Backbone as JSON, one array per atom type, in Angstrom:
{
  "sequence": "MKRNAVIAALTAVAVIGGGAAAVAVSSGDDAPATASPADRVSLVSGQESTAPADRDDDQDAKDDDRDDQRDDKDDDRDDRRDDAKDDQDDQRDDKGAAADPGNVTVAQAIAAALNHTSGTVLSADLDDDGDRRWEVEVATGGSTVHEIEVDSTTGKVVRTETDRDEDDAAAELKAVQGAKVSARDAAAAVDATVTSVEFDDGHWEVEAGEADWTVPLDTPRASREG",
  "N": [[18.02, -170.44, 96.85], [18.16, -168.45, 95.32], [16.14, -166.83, 96.58], [17.08, -166.17, 98.5], [19.02, -164.34, 97.63], [17.92, -162.18, 96.95], [16.28, -161.42, 98.78], [18.67, -160.24, 100.5], [19.71, -158.6, 98.34], [17.24, -156.92, 98.54], [17.19, -155.82, 101.42], [19.53, -154.61, 101.6], [19.04, -152.23, 99.84], [17.03, -151.29, 101.41], [18.16, -150.06, 103.68], [20.36, -148.65, 102.52], [18.62, -146.86, 101.68], [18.12, -145.32, 104.07], [15.41, -145.91, 105.31], [12.85, -147.52, 106.85], [11.65, -150.3, 105.94], [9.34, -152.75, 104.67], [9.42, -156.09, 103.7], [8.25, -157.96, 101.42], [8.04, -161.28, 100.9], [7.55, -164.22, 98.43], [6.49, -167.61, 99.59], [6.96, -169.6, 98.15], [9.63, -171.98, 96.67], [10.65, -171.58, 94.59], [10.09, -169.42, 93.45], [9.95, -166.21, 92.21], [10.88, -163.85, 94.27], [8.95, -160.88, 95.47], [8.13, -157.63, 95.9], [5.43, -155.56, 97.57], [3.53, -152.46, 95.74], [3.5, -150.6, 97.7], [5.43, -151.49, 99.43], [8.1, -151.0, 98.39], [11.37, -149.87, 98.53], [12.69, -146.94, 98.19], [15.45, -144.65, 97.45], [15.8, -142.12, 97.14], [13.38, -141.78, 98.55], [13.77, -141.93, 101.51], [15.79, -139.77, 102.16], [15.82, -136.95, 103.5], [15.83, -133.96, 103.04], [17.38, -130.84, 103.64], [17.1, -128.33, 102.79], [14.81, -126.69, 103.44], [14.71, -126.34, 105.91], [17.36, -124.95, 106.4], [16.58, -122.38, 105.16], [14.51, -121.7, 106.52], [16.15, -120.9, 108.66], [17.74, -118.88, 108.07], [15.74, -117.0, 107.31], [14.99, -116.49, 109.8], [17.01, -114.96, 111.11], [17.39, -113.05, 109.4], [14.96, -111.95, 110.34], [15.36, -111.8, 113.07], [17.59, -109.78, 112.68], [16.19, -107.1, 111.93], [14.74, -107.03, 114.01], [16.58, -106.16, 116.27], [17.4, -103.89, 115.1], [14.88, -101.98, 115.04], [14.9, -101.99, 117.41], [17.17, -100.55, 118.15], [16.66, -98.17, 117.39], [13.92, -97.25, 118.69], [15.52, -97.14, 121.02], [17.27, -94.88, 120.86], [15.63, -92.8, 120.05], [13.95, -92.54, 122.22], [16.56, -91.67, 123.82], [16.97, -89.12, 123.09], [14.58, -87.85, 123.56], [14.64, -87.85, 126.22], [16.75, -86.52, 126.53], [15.85, -83.78, 125.69], [14.04, -83.45, 127.34], [15.72, -83.04, 129.44], [17.16, -80.73, 129.02], [14.98, -78.92, 129.13], [14.54, -78.98, 131.58], [16.97, -77.71, 132.96], [16.93, -75.12, 131.67], [14.57, -74.15, 132.95], [15.27, -74.1, 135.45], [17.92, -72.5, 135.0], [16.35, -70.17, 134.85], [15.02, -69.71, 137.11], [13.35, -71.9, 138.48], [13.33, -73.22, 140.47], [13.53, -70.96, 142.41], [11.52, -68.99, 144.94], [10.42, -66.25, 145.38], [8.66, -64.79, 146.43], [6.33, -61.74, 145.96], [8.04, -60.04, 145.49], [10.95, -58.58, 143.85], [14.39, -59.15, 143.6], [15.36, -56.29, 142.83], [13.13, -54.67, 143.37], [13.63, -55.03, 146.35], [16.23, -54.22, 146.84], [15.38, -51.82, 146.52], [13.67, -50.6, 147.96], [15.53, -51.01, 150.45], [17.2, -49.14, 149.85], [15.58, -47.0, 150.08], [14.88, -46.75, 152.83], [17.38, -46.6, 153.81], [20.31, -44.51, 152.94], [22.71, -45.08, 150.46], [25.26, -47.08, 149.32], [24.52, -50.15, 147.83], [25.9, -53.42, 148.46], [25.47, -55.7, 148.34], [22.52, -58.21, 148.05], [20.61, -60.63, 148.92], [18.49, -63.24, 149.1], [17.11, -64.86, 152.05], [16.18, -67.98, 152.43], [15.67, -69.64, 154.72], [13.6, -69.67, 156.6], [12.18, -67.34, 156.95], [11.99, -66.04, 154.62], [12.82, -63.49, 153.53], [14.55, -60.85, 152.25], [17.93, -59.98, 152.44], [19.85, -57.23, 152.33], [22.81, -55.3, 152.11], [23.75, -52.26, 152.87], [26.14, -50.02, 152.24], [27.72, -47.12, 153.98], [29.87, -45.46, 154.59], [32.86, -45.51, 155.18], [33.93, -47.85, 157.53], [31.24, -48.76, 157.95], [28.25, -50.92, 157.61], [24.97, -51.39, 157.16], [22.46, -53.97, 157.52], [19.69, -54.49, 155.9], [16.38, -56.01, 156.14], [13.89, -57.21, 154.22], [10.86, -57.44, 154.04], [9.65, -60.59, 152.03], [7.07, -60.48, 150.42], [5.72, -58.68, 150.89], [7.24, -56.26, 150.57], [8.23, -54.55, 152.77], [10.15, -52.99, 154.95], [11.41, -54.75, 157.81], [13.47, -55.27, 159.77], [16.65, -54.02, 160.66], [19.93, -53.73, 160.55], [23.05, -52.58, 162.12], [26.38, -52.57, 161.45], [29.22, -51.16, 162.35], [32.03, -51.95, 161.73], [32.62, -53.77, 159.55], [34.7, -55.94, 158.11], [36.85, -54.98, 155.04], [34.58, -53.57, 154.58], [35.34, -50.81, 153.83], [36.99, -50.73, 151.5], [35.57, -52.5, 149.34], [32.87, -50.74, 149.0], [34.95, -48.39, 148.1], [35.52, -49.41, 145.54], [33.0, -50.39, 144.45], [31.62, -47.98, 144.25], [32.73, -46.44, 142.77], [31.9, -48.01, 139.98], [30.67, -48.79, 136.94], [28.38, -49.96, 136.79], [25.62, -50.96, 139.0], [24.56, -52.83, 142.01], [21.85, -53.55, 141.33], [21.86, -53.25, 138.46], [23.44, -55.44, 137.7], [21.65, -57.62, 138.67], [19.62, -57.13, 136.93], [20.9, -58.07, 134.45], [20.77, -60.76, 134.28], [18.84, -62.53, 132.8], [16.85, -64.15, 134.29], [15.05, -65.3, 137.29], [16.13, -63.71, 139.83], [18.16, -64.64, 142.66], [19.93, -63.87, 144.28], [22.75, -61.07, 144.6], [26.14, -60.17, 144.78], [28.77, -58.55, 145.73], [31.97, -59.09, 144.45], [35.62, -59.7, 144.7], [35.94, -58.16, 143.12], [34.05, -57.59, 140.99], [30.53, -58.76, 140.17], [28.51, -61.41, 141.7], [26.13, -63.52, 140.7], [23.25, -65.3, 141.79], [20.68, -67.43, 140.1], [18.03, -69.39, 140.73], [19.51, -72.53, 139.6], [21.82, -71.81, 138.57], [24.88, -69.9, 138.47], [26.09, -66.84, 137.8], [28.4, -64.42, 136.55], [28.92, -60.74, 136.43], [30.7, -57.83, 135.05], [32.03, -55.04, 136.48], [32.03, -52.85, 134.86], [30.71, -53.09, 132.56], [27.1, -54.13, 131.65], [27.35, -56.95, 131.31], [26.34, -60.35, 131.58], [28.02, -63.72, 132.5], [27.78, -66.84, 132.44], [28.72, -69.25, 134.97], [30.74, -71.9, 134.97]],
  "CA": [[18.91, -169.7, 96.89], [17.09, -167.22, 94.22], [15.05, -166.08, 97.41], [18.13, -165.59, 99.43], [19.71, -163.57, 97.11], [16.87, -161.23, 96.41], [16.17, -160.71, 100.28], [19.55, -159.46, 101.0], [19.5, -156.98, 97.82], [16.22, -155.68, 99.23], [17.83, -155.34, 102.61], [20.58, -153.41, 101.43], [18.47, -151.55, 99.43], [16.36, -150.62, 102.64], [19.66, -149.43, 104.58], [21.07, -147.16, 101.84], [18.01, -145.8, 101.53], [17.96, -144.66, 105.39], [14.3, -145.89, 105.87], [12.68, -148.88, 107.27], [10.98, -150.95, 104.73], [8.39, -154.22, 104.96], [9.58, -156.78, 102.5], [7.14, -159.25, 101.28], [8.5, -162.62, 100.2], [6.91, -165.28, 98.18], [6.62, -168.61, 100.27], [7.77, -170.72, 97.2], [11.19, -171.85, 97.19], [11.46, -171.22, 93.57], [8.78, -168.25, 93.14], [10.87, -165.16, 92.69], [10.61, -162.93, 95.73], [8.45, -159.72, 95.11], [7.37, -156.63, 97.06], [3.9, -154.84, 96.71], [4.36, -151.26, 95.49], [3.44, -150.0, 98.99], [6.52, -152.19, 99.97], [9.02, -151.08, 97.93], [11.84, -148.79, 98.45], [13.13, -145.8, 97.38], [16.77, -144.26, 97.5], [15.43, -140.83, 97.39], [12.57, -141.56, 99.98], [15.01, -141.94, 102.49], [16.9, -138.92, 102.48], [15.47, -135.67, 104.18], [16.25, -132.45, 102.44], [17.85, -129.79, 104.56], [17.09, -126.71, 102.27], [13.8, -125.98, 103.92], [15.24, -126.08, 107.39], [18.41, -123.56, 106.35], [15.75, -121.21, 104.73], [14.08, -121.13, 107.78], [16.83, -120.11, 109.91], [18.29, -117.61, 107.28], [14.74, -116.06, 107.59], [14.87, -115.89, 111.38], [18.14, -114.56, 111.31], [16.87, -111.76, 109.1], [14.12, -111.34, 111.4], [16.1, -111.01, 114.39], [18.2, -108.27, 112.42], [15.28, -106.17, 111.62], [13.8, -106.18, 115.33], [17.59, -105.39, 116.82], [17.47, -102.34, 114.43], [13.9, -101.52, 115.58], [15.06, -101.5, 119.06], [18.3, -99.42, 118.34], [15.86, -96.76, 116.66], [13.31, -96.8, 119.64], [16.2, -96.12, 121.95], [17.89, -93.66, 120.05], [14.57, -91.89, 120.36], [14.18, -92.36, 124.04], [17.36, -90.7, 124.58], [16.65, -88.02, 122.08], [13.38, -87.14, 123.93], [14.92, -87.82, 127.4], [18.16, -85.15, 126.74], [15.55, -82.88, 125.34], [13.43, -83.25, 128.49], [16.64, -82.44, 130.55], [17.56, -79.29, 128.49], [14.26, -77.78, 129.45], [14.59, -78.81, 132.84], [17.76, -76.98, 133.16], [16.59, -73.87, 131.25], [13.44, -74.04, 133.92], [16.54, -73.76, 136.58], [18.11, -71.12, 135.23], [15.12, -68.78, 135.19], [14.7, -69.52, 138.78], [11.77, -72.14, 138.62], [13.28, -73.52, 141.96], [13.63, -69.85, 143.37], [10.24, -68.57, 145.29], [11.29, -64.8, 145.97], [7.44, -64.27, 146.72], [5.81, -60.58, 145.31], [9.15, -58.96, 145.83], [12.12, -59.17, 143.08], [15.53, -58.42, 144.3], [15.55, -54.96, 142.54], [12.36, -54.12, 144.63], [14.09, -55.22, 147.82], [17.23, -52.9, 146.98], [14.81, -50.19, 146.33], [12.9, -50.42, 149.55], [16.32, -50.82, 151.18], [18.05, -47.78, 149.99], [14.63, -45.93, 150.63], [14.95, -46.82, 154.31], [18.68, -46.25, 154.33], [20.49, -44.24, 151.98], [23.93, -45.59, 150.46], [25.46, -47.91, 148.12], [24.19, -51.65, 148.03], [27.26, -54.33, 148.51], [24.64, -57.3, 148.13], [21.02, -58.6, 148.38], [20.31, -62.06, 149.09], [16.77, -63.86, 149.83], [17.21, -65.61, 152.99], [15.09, -69.37, 152.7], [15.71, -70.24, 155.76], [12.35, -69.77, 157.14], [11.0, -66.19, 157.09], [11.64, -65.85, 153.43], [13.1, -62.13, 153.57], [15.56, -60.2, 151.76], [18.88, -59.44, 153.42], [20.22, -56.15, 151.78], [23.56, -54.8, 152.65], [23.97, -50.9, 152.51], [27.17, -48.95, 153.01], [27.24, -45.69, 154.12], [30.99, -44.9, 154.81], [33.85, -46.43, 155.86], [33.58, -49.48, 157.38], [29.68, -49.04, 158.42], [27.67, -51.48, 156.67], [23.97, -51.79, 157.47], [21.81, -54.95, 156.95], [18.26, -54.35, 156.13], [15.81, -57.34, 156.01], [12.72, -56.41, 153.59], [9.75, -58.65, 153.45], [9.58, -61.01, 150.23], [5.96, -60.81, 150.37], [4.89, -57.14, 151.26], [8.22, -55.4, 150.44], [8.45, -53.51, 154.01], [11.54, -53.15, 155.83], [10.96, -55.43, 158.9], [14.52, -54.98, 160.37], [17.81, -53.57, 160.29], [21.14, -53.89, 161.96], [24.4, -51.58, 161.63], [27.77, -53.06, 161.92], [30.35, -50.48, 161.93], [33.53, -52.54, 161.74], [32.69, -54.81, 158.66], [35.69, -55.91, 157.17], [36.8, -54.76, 153.73], [33.84, -52.47, 153.8], [35.83, -49.57, 152.61], [37.64, -51.0, 149.91], [34.6, -52.86, 148.83], [32.63, -49.49, 148.86], [35.27, -47.38, 146.73], [35.0, -49.87, 144.12], [31.51, -50.39, 143.88], [30.86, -46.41, 144.07], [33.24, -46.1, 141.05], [32.01, -48.94, 138.91], [29.28, -47.95, 136.43], [27.34, -51.44, 137.09], [25.58, -51.36, 140.41], [23.79, -54.32, 142.3], [20.71, -53.42, 140.61], [22.27, -53.13, 137.35], [24.04, -56.67, 137.73], [20.69, -58.28, 138.55], [18.79, -57.24, 135.46], [21.99, -58.27, 133.37], [20.48, -61.85, 134.29], [17.25, -63.15, 132.28], [16.19, -65.24, 135.2], [14.66, -64.8, 138.97], [17.16, -63.89, 140.92], [17.88, -65.05, 144.6], [21.11, -63.38, 145.11], [23.76, -60.95, 144.12], [26.95, -59.76, 145.55], [30.22, -57.93, 145.27], [33.07, -60.0, 145.39], [36.55, -60.24, 144.04], [36.1, -56.96, 141.79], [32.84, -58.13, 140.01], [29.18, -59.4, 140.78], [28.34, -62.43, 141.34], [24.44, -63.33, 140.48], [22.58, -66.58, 141.69], [19.38, -67.55, 139.73], [17.81, -71.0, 140.31], [20.66, -73.14, 139.92], [22.73, -71.0, 137.61], [25.74, -68.95, 139.0], [26.44, -66.29, 137.1], [29.35, -63.22, 136.78], [29.04, -59.3, 135.87], [31.84, -57.1, 135.47], [31.87, -53.71, 136.97], [32.09, -51.65, 133.67], [29.12, -53.48, 131.54], [26.54, -55.22, 132.38], [26.86, -58.33, 130.67], [26.53, -61.57, 132.43], [28.77, -64.82, 131.68], [27.37, -68.05, 133.3], [30.09, -69.67, 135.49], [30.8, -73.53, 135.08]],
  "C": [[18.64, -168.08, 96.12], [16.54, -166.25, 95.35], [16.16, -165.39, 98.09], [18.76, -164.31, 98.89], [18.69, -162.32, 96.88], [16.32, -160.51, 97.68], [17.49, -159.85, 100.87], [19.56, -158.5, 99.66], [18.28, -155.81, 97.92], [16.8, -155.23, 100.34], [18.92, -154.23, 102.48], [19.88, -152.29, 100.58], [17.96, -150.21, 100.54], [17.31, -149.89, 103.69], [20.31, -148.77, 103.75], [20.23, -146.77, 101.96], [17.56, -144.84, 103.15], [16.59, -145.26, 106.18], [14.08, -147.37, 106.49], [11.56, -149.29, 106.45], [10.2, -152.39, 104.81], [8.9, -154.85, 103.73], [8.66, -158.02, 102.31], [7.78, -160.4, 100.45], [7.84, -163.91, 99.7], [7.45, -166.27, 99.01], [7.14, -169.71, 99.52], [9.14, -170.64, 97.28], [11.52, -171.42, 95.77], [10.82, -170.11, 93.14], [9.98, -167.07, 93.24], [10.07, -164.17, 93.53], [10.1, -161.52, 95.18], [7.94, -158.99, 95.84], [6.12, -156.05, 96.42], [4.69, -153.61, 96.48], [4.51, -150.4, 96.55], [4.76, -150.59, 99.6], [8.17, -151.62, 99.62], [9.83, -149.94, 97.98], [12.74, -148.03, 97.65], [14.48, -145.11, 97.49], [16.15, -142.98, 98.26], [14.63, -140.78, 98.59], [12.95, -141.41, 101.17], [15.63, -141.11, 103.08], [15.71, -137.66, 102.44], [16.16, -134.7, 103.82], [16.22, -131.49, 103.53], [17.69, -128.71, 104.06], [15.91, -126.18, 102.8], [14.14, -125.46, 105.37], [16.54, -124.76, 107.16], [17.49, -122.5, 105.49], [15.16, -120.79, 105.73], [15.05, -120.44, 108.77], [17.52, -119.01, 109.35], [17.0, -116.83, 107.73], [14.79, -115.49, 109.21], [15.72, -115.18, 111.64], [18.02, -113.1, 110.91], [15.83, -111.09, 109.88], [14.81, -110.59, 112.83], [16.91, -109.83, 114.29], [17.25, -106.97, 112.56], [14.41, -105.48, 113.15], [15.24, -105.87, 116.0], [17.56, -104.17, 115.92], [16.54, -101.37, 114.58], [14.27, -101.07, 116.91], [15.99, -100.43, 119.01], [17.41, -97.92, 117.95], [15.29, -96.22, 117.86], [14.28, -96.4, 120.78], [16.99, -95.07, 121.52], [16.86, -92.75, 120.01], [14.39, -91.75, 121.7], [14.91, -91.75, 124.07], [17.38, -89.47, 124.19], [15.62, -87.14, 123.16], [13.87, -87.34, 125.61], [15.98, -86.57, 127.63], [17.25, -83.9, 126.52], [14.68, -82.28, 126.53], [14.48, -82.57, 129.54], [17.3, -81.1, 130.45], [16.3, -78.51, 128.88], [14.1, -77.82, 130.63], [15.57, -77.63, 133.49], [17.34, -75.62, 132.73], [15.56, -73.23, 132.48], [14.42, -73.41, 135.11], [16.85, -72.52, 136.44], [17.75, -69.83, 135.41], [14.77, -68.91, 136.58], [13.34, -70.32, 139.25], [12.26, -72.67, 140.15], [13.19, -72.31, 143.01], [11.7, -69.54, 143.89], [10.71, -67.17, 145.97], [9.88, -64.16, 146.74], [7.08, -62.96, 145.52], [7.12, -59.85, 145.15], [10.23, -59.42, 144.83], [13.11, -58.45, 143.89], [15.72, -56.82, 143.86], [14.41, -54.14, 143.4], [12.88, -53.99, 145.95], [15.14, -54.01, 148.16], [16.66, -51.43, 146.68], [14.3, -49.93, 147.47], [14.37, -50.41, 150.7], [16.98, -49.4, 151.44], [16.76, -46.93, 150.03], [14.33, -45.8, 152.18], [16.39, -46.17, 154.48], [19.5, -45.48, 152.91], [22.19, -44.32, 151.79], [24.14, -46.22, 149.04], [25.62, -49.76, 148.79], [25.47, -52.08, 147.45], [26.83, -55.6, 147.97], [23.53, -57.39, 148.3], [20.86, -59.8, 148.07], [19.08, -62.7, 149.52], [17.11, -64.94, 150.61], [15.96, -66.67, 153.05], [14.87, -69.93, 153.29], [14.32, -70.62, 156.7], [11.22, -68.28, 157.09], [11.3, -65.73, 155.67], [11.6, -64.06, 153.15], [14.54, -61.74, 152.76], [16.71, -59.41, 152.48], [19.62, -58.41, 152.54], [21.33, -55.4, 152.14], [24.04, -53.4, 152.06], [25.12, -50.22, 153.22], [27.07, -47.81, 152.85], [28.46, -44.9, 154.49], [31.89, -45.29, 155.54], [33.73, -47.7, 156.49], [32.35, -49.99, 157.88], [29.0, -49.46, 157.11], [26.31, -51.21, 157.28], [22.97, -52.68, 156.57], [20.54, -54.08, 157.19], [17.71, -55.5, 155.56], [14.41, -56.8, 155.19], [11.75, -57.75, 153.5], [9.92, -59.08, 152.27], [7.96, -60.89, 149.88], [5.36, -59.11, 150.13], [6.04, -56.03, 150.82], [8.56, -54.33, 151.09], [9.7, -54.06, 154.47], [11.2, -53.76, 156.92], [12.08, -55.37, 159.82], [15.52, -54.65, 159.73], [18.88, -53.72, 161.55], [22.59, -53.29, 161.22], [25.61, -52.23, 162.14], [28.98, -52.08, 161.34], [31.68, -50.91, 161.9], [33.64, -53.68, 160.93], [34.24, -54.55, 157.99], [35.7, -55.84, 155.71], [35.79, -53.49, 153.39], [34.32, -51.17, 152.96], [36.16, -49.68, 151.26], [36.49, -51.43, 148.98], [33.77, -51.51, 148.48], [32.88, -48.64, 147.88], [35.12, -48.29, 145.5], [33.92, -50.07, 143.26], [30.88, -49.17, 143.47], [31.44, -45.94, 142.53], [32.98, -46.69, 139.89], [30.33, -47.85, 138.13], [28.36, -49.03, 136.38], [27.33, -51.5, 138.51], [25.02, -52.42, 140.42], [22.34, -54.48, 141.34], [20.64, -53.78, 139.07], [22.88, -54.9, 136.89], [22.85, -57.85, 137.55], [19.93, -58.15, 137.62], [19.75, -57.62, 134.61], [21.22, -59.84, 133.05], [18.92, -62.28, 133.89], [16.83, -64.18, 133.0], [15.64, -64.7, 136.46], [15.82, -64.75, 139.65], [17.09, -63.61, 142.11], [19.05, -64.28, 145.21], [22.11, -62.39, 144.17], [24.91, -59.7, 145.05], [28.18, -59.19, 145.14], [30.96, -58.47, 145.68], [34.17, -60.23, 144.34], [36.58, -59.5, 142.97], [35.04, -57.28, 140.47], [31.92, -58.78, 140.72], [29.0, -60.38, 140.43], [26.76, -62.53, 141.31], [24.03, -64.74, 140.54], [20.96, -66.59, 141.0], [19.06, -68.77, 139.15], [19.08, -71.65, 140.64], [21.57, -72.99, 139.59], [23.37, -70.25, 138.41], [26.24, -68.19, 137.6], [27.58, -64.56, 137.45], [28.93, -62.34, 135.98], [29.77, -58.79, 136.16], [31.06, -55.79, 136.01], [31.37, -52.7, 136.04], [31.1, -51.98, 132.4], [28.28, -54.68, 132.3], [26.04, -56.68, 131.68], [27.25, -59.29, 131.65], [27.02, -62.49, 131.9], [28.5, -65.43, 132.87], [28.87, -68.67, 133.89], [29.65, -71.44, 135.53], [30.56, -73.94, 133.72]]
}
């Protein structure tokens, strides 16, 4: 009976401790049941502490937060770098990086056209369809307008055409003749490689690269459109 009681007690301790323990029992009926030191069960030994695991989880969370912050900083830095590059590209476009007028500027093309035909310039436009020529419109009076083509490489007049019934030519000529700012002045007001200057609706319209500008007739001050 004593042996059975001891076995029951040891079994209960093993179950409560959560561990598996081998219990050694004496074969004698009256001998007290004993267990070797290696087989003794401890309540504490069967319980696994969760504190280290919790600390590991907290550390992993902190590491993740730091990684996220570093990634955000890297993304912001990349965005700023991309924005700066875009700004530089825009500035190059504004200065006419996309345009290739050859060796002859709009001012030189206008001068060549006026040297060929005296009058008042209404427009000068770089034709980039193939021949790369400047097309300069010179009004000489009434409704007569001469279209003079200037080679963009040599600066020589290569072709002329006269239209004696140009719509609105007389009104445009009157407005431009009385203006303080000429086509050449309007082009010079834009600090970029100009590919077109034209009188339209009471002011000068100037194109330079990807940008459009307006210049009033009374002062050579350019304002960007858009």
